[in-house]
N, C-alpha and C positions, 0 to 999 in steps of 0.2 A: 666250684669247680678243677678239674686238675691242676696241677704244678704247672703245662706247657700248655693249655688256653689260655692258662692268669700270664703266662709272657708274651704269649706270640697277641692274645691280643689288649695286652698293656702296653707292647710294648715295652716295656724290660727287657736289657741285654740277656742273656747269662752269667755274661762275665760280672753284669755288675749285682744281679746278684746274689753273686757269690760274695759278690767284695761287706756285701750287706749282711749275711751270713757266718763271716767269714770260713765260706767253703773257695772250696778252687771249684775253676770252669765246670771240669773235667763231670768232681761229682752228681754238680746240680743233671750236666742234661746225663748222664744216667741212673738218676732217681726221675725227672722228666722220662724221661722214655720210657721207667718203667721196668726201671733190671739194673735196681737196686732200693731198697728200703730204708728208708729213718730208725728214728731210730723215735719211742717216747717225748723227751725231753724238747728232742730235736724238730719232730714237729709239731709243736705250743711255739718253737720259736721262730722254724720258718713262715707261720702261720700268722705272728705276729707283723715279719717281715712282708705280707702283703695286706698289711691293714686288715686281713681275715676275712679276706674275696675268696682264701686257695681254706678250706679250715682244717685241723687235725683232721681232722671223718677222712676232708678228702688225701688228705697224708696218709693217715694210717688207721684204714676200717677195721680193722681184726684193732687195734684197741680200745684206738674209739666208735666207739660200737652206732651211740650216734651221732643225726646229723649236728648236736648242738654242744656235745661232749667233746671237755676244752676250751671250748669260748667264753671269758670270760663276759659273767654277767650281766653288760650292758648290747654283748652283741647276743646270748642267748637266746629272747628268741622272742 
């Protein structure tokens, strides 16, 4: 699922997610709306922060081309 959907369906506020990942609410908003892309390492960090409900592939499909790319082994099955 994409980040915007995750935030909406999980009830996590952008501000709260921003604090978890160490970014500003504005940056989270720009990424969620597709106006800004994450770096590869940041996509891994953000995916982990969602418990991999949002995968690295969801966040950065041009780098993590397969849906399981970037997932820890237990989540990649």
